[in-house]
Every structure is written in C-alpha cells, then in structure tokens.
BAPALO-506441 format. One record per residue (C-alpha): residue in one letter; residue number from 1; x, z, y. Coordinates in steps of 0.001 Angstrom, whole numbers. Example, Ala and Ser with C-alpha at 12.3 -4.5 7.8 and 13.67 -1.06 7.14 Angstrom:
% residues 2
a/1/12300/7800/-4500
s/2/13670/7140/-1060
//
This chain:
% residues 105
m/1/0/0/0
a/2/1268/-866/3453
a/3/2286/1857/5872
q/4/-218/2702/8606
e/5/2223/3660/11362
k/6/5672/2691/12595
n/7/8693/4365/11029
m/8/10757/5605/13979
q/9/13719/6413/11716
e/10/13976/2757/10624
i/11/13550/1572/14206
e/12/16413/3828/15341
k/13/18647/2470/12544
a/14/17839/-1093/13586
k/15/19000/-374/17141
k/16/22596/-321/15819
l/17/22337/-3890/14538
n/18/23075/-7201/16277
h/19/20708/-10144/16625
v/20/17536/-8146/16003
p/21/14359/-10063/16958
w/22/12790/-7087/18761
g/23/9067/-7135/19183
e/24/5877/-5556/17933
e/25/5822/-7560/14696
y/26/9479/-6808/13927
e/27/8889/-3072/14337
k/28/5880/-3287/12016
m/29/7924/-5282/9489
i/30/10800/-2811/9218
s/31/8286/39/9053
g/32/6577/-1400/5973
m/33/3375/-2269/7817
l/34/1404/-5499/7627
y/35/2782/-7889/10254
g/36/2580/-11469/11458
s/37/5581/-13219/9921
w/38/5241/-16506/11816
t/39/5897/-15290/15351
r/40/8406/-17358/17317
d/41/10995/-14532/17307
l/42/10814/-13913/13560
t/43/10937/-17597/12597
a/44/13936/-18093/14906
a/45/15649/-15091/13291
r/46/15037/-16517/9801
f/47/16520/-19849/10860
k/48/19570/-18110/12326
a/49/19974/-16075/9110
r/50/19868/-19235/6986
a/51/22449/-20940/9199
f/52/24715/-17886/8934
a/53/24280/-17726/5137
h/54/25315/-21372/4864
k/55/28408/-20801/7013
y/56/29312/-17616/5101
n/57/28836/-19196/1680
t/58/30741/-22407/2419
w/59/33677/-21191/4545
f/60/36980/-21632/2739
p/61/40603/-21030/3805
p/62/42532/-24119/4942
p/63/44428/-26026/2223
s/64/47721/-24856/3735
t/65/46911/-21250/2787
d/66/49187/-19782/120
p/67/47124/-19640/-3101
a/68/48571/-16193/-3851
t/69/46944/-14768/-704
g/70/44014/-17182/-425
f/71/41389/-14757/-1685
d/72/42604/-12055/715
v/73/42262/-14518/3603
l/74/38776/-15455/2404
a/75/37709/-11806/2054
a/76/39075/-10845/5491
e/77/37267/-13731/7180
r/78/34007/-12867/5436
v/79/34217/-9226/6581
k/80/34841/-10475/10130
m/81/31795/-12763/9885
l/82/29602/-9930/8589
k/83/30668/-7639/11430
e/84/29740/-10345/13946
i/85/26286/-10967/12520
l/86/25333/-7420/11471
g/87/26997/-5498/14257
h/88/27833/-2501/12105
v/89/30052/-2605/9048
g/90/32217/482/8724
d/91/35913/35/8010
d/92/35501/2159/4898
e/93/32561/104/3633
i/94/33411/-2521/1058
c/95/31796/-5893/1715
k/96/32144/-8275/-1161
l/97/29151/-10563/-1013
e/98/29765/-13618/-3142
p/99/27572/-16718/-3100
l/100/25821/-17556/-6335
p/101/27492/-20354/-8273
f/102/25673/-23677/-8288
i/103/26010/-25715/-11441
p/104/24148/-29033/-11283
m/105/22376/-29972/-14478
//
C-alpha cells in the first residue's frame, strides 16, 4: 500500500544529492506515495539518467593505457563519474558497478 504522507527523512537525504528533479511529484515518489511519473521534470531526469548510464557503461581507457593498470584507470574514472552525478560518494565507500554483459544471440 502506498504511503499517505511525505517522508521527511527521505527528503532530507535527497537534499545531499546532485541533479535532483525537485518538485511535488518527486517528493511524493521518494516518500513511497502515489505520484505522477510523466511530469516534465521527472521525464527529463530519466533521460539524463539513461544518458549517464550509457556514458558510464561504455567509457573505456585509451588504447595507450598500460594493460597492467588499465582496470585501475577504469575504476578510478568510474568513481569520479559517480561522484559527479550522485553528489555524494564517500571516500571509504566502494563503488564497483559493472555493466551487464551483452552477448548477441
């Protein structure tokens, strides 16, 4: 069952994040309430999230990168990208989000 009132604790947590599409419907959404998902702000945020996911999943170190350190370069760049988009990723938090493999049939 959907919540009947806004969750101020979740709203306060969201204030620490970047690129939040603030508005009445967003506050309802993060509070677990019924909300209108097709508002201009929320659809724009979904588009931006998809564009970021594509960039994150397809970025690869330049060919000149030493293969022995290539994964470290990749991981460091991905953490940097996450900090830019999320706004809060602690230095002690481990961020290892890997894209799913795609195997054409």
